[in-house]
C-alpha positions, 0 to 999 in steps of 0.5 A: 102193802096198804092192807098190811100197813093198816093191819099192823096198826089195827087195834093199836091206834084210833085211826090210820091212813097209808099211801104206797107209791112205786115209779119206774123212770126211763130217760133217753138223751141224744147230744149234738154229736149223736151220742145216745144215753139211756138210764133207768131207775125205780123207786118205792116208798110207803107212808103211814099216818096214825092218830090217837089220843089227840096226837098224830104221827107220820112215818115213811120208808122205802123198806118193804117191811110194814111192821118196821114202818108201823113201829116207827110211827107208833114210837113217834106218836106220844110226841106227835102233833096235837091234832084231831083228824077225821079220815074220810069214808069210802066214796065214789071216785071220779073218772079221769085219765091218768095212764096211756097204754102207748106211753106205758109201752114206750121203750128206749127205741120208741123214745129215740124215734121221737128224738131224732126228728126233733133234733133234726128240726132244731139243728142249725149251723149256729146251734148246739142241740141236745134233746131228751125224752123221759117216760115215767110209770107209776102206781099209787095206792091209798087206804085208811082204817075207815075202809078207803082203798083205792089205786090208780096207774100213772104215766108221764112222758115228756120231751125237751131240748137244751139249745146253745147258740154259737157265735157273736151275739149268741142268745142264752141257753134255751131250755124247753119241754112238754109233758103229759100222760100221753105221747107228745102229739105232732102239734106239741112238737111243732109248737116246741120247735116254733117257740125255739125259733121264735126265741132264737131268731131275733138279734140283740138290740140296743136298749139303753132307754128302756129302764122304767115302768112300762107294759110287758107281755108275759108269754105262758112260761113267763106267766107261770113264774110270775104267779109264784107269789099267788100260788104261795098265798093260796096254799096250805098253812100260809094260806089259811093260818099264816102270813098270806096277804090273801088270808081272810079275804074270800069273796073280795074283788082283789084282781082284774075281773078277767082273771080266773084261776082253777086247780083241777085234778080231773083234767085228762092226761095231765101230770097232776091228774088223779081221782083221789088225793093222798089223804083219801079225799076224792078229787074235784075241780077247785075254783081258786079265783073267779073273775078277780075274786078270791074263791078258795084256798087249797087245804088237805085234811091236816090244814083243814082240821087246823083252820076249821075248813074242809079239805079241797083234795090237795094232799100230797105225800112225798118221799121222806117228808110230812104230808103237805098241801100242793096243787094238781093242775093249775089253769088260768082262764084264757082271753080272746086276744091273739099275739098281734092284739097283745103286742099292739099296745106295747109302744114301746114295751117288752115281750118276755118269753121266760123268767128266772126267779132265782134267789131273792125276796120271799114270794109270799108278799108278792114282791119280785125281782126276776131275771128275764133272759128272754126279753124282746123289745116291742115297738108299735106291735112289732118285735124289734130284737132281743134285749140283754141283761133285763130284770123285772120288778114289781108286785105280782098281786098289784099287777093282777089288778093292772091287766091290759089284755089276756091272750087266747094262746093258753099253753100247757107247761107241765101241770100249768095251763096259762095264756099270755098276759099283758100288764101295765106298769112293770118295773124294767131294769136293763144293766 
């Protein structure tokens, strides 16, 4: 398809690039009454971008006809974006594992064989448990008129659960999942079960005097949500051309020196791993924040051309949308504190296992107000119980300058790898 797309516009434009993606997804779920549901789907989409006379136009389609897609892009070119793009030349690609033969071969029975013991481990008399597994197989092909032509296969397999508690003082629904390119390991499954029990075991406690500013320990899943403003500020148009509060501050000491953040497409077997981005730029590790100092912002060819900076290899093409900048795998550098060491300074304080950002302020300036349905009162380093109706407020950028401790418990949450972190002076509201 790539070759046919590029051939369809050859000689008619100055340059072009194209991406073709195919994906087969299989999902198996098992409900609390033992009923099994199996669904399968397939998607194919092609993207074409053409450049000429200082203009750029893009088109995408699920139609397998390359000629129709080429004609659509050509028709849009006269009114396209004013932009001069320089497409990359062929270059050696780094090696990275993106596909597992075992995951690729997993059918409904294999997925179900993972779910039954998981459901059994999670089952309790006061719980309603549903579990699911999903396996996705994909093929990505990237090419341009300068001679780039590359392809790689992708497998993603994940398992998850939704647990509803039953009875007086019931906890809110608990949703957990793990995902990667390989079959989930026994350690990952055990970690998921342990986290479910850790969340659901503590009873609710009275918390009328908690409102105010206090130290809060954000567990890995909660930290990934808390850092949404930082992700927005480091990404694409807003980062290099728009309203990002970090714009123009490269090299400045902005956060605690213990905080470092990396985007790394070359981590093996993770959901964001790939050898080449959708612009045809070879993947590499990008240090975004190094010891509290801003080191880089993510860019693709388009944003790089507008901002006068090189691409960082962060181009993505999604179905029926323009090219966009996106992260691959984000990793926060872990510290050396275990859970006991992290909770020790909380006297009192909160442990937050997960957050719900929900509707609210634009994350870009850093201000947040997030619900914390999984918050726990900690006194003298001990978890006393679950606190209900908690909301957290503050500014994510300010908090990154008030780090108390960073845990050694770095955990993968999809394409995020984050440890627990303790911040001082988080706004806590209990309604």
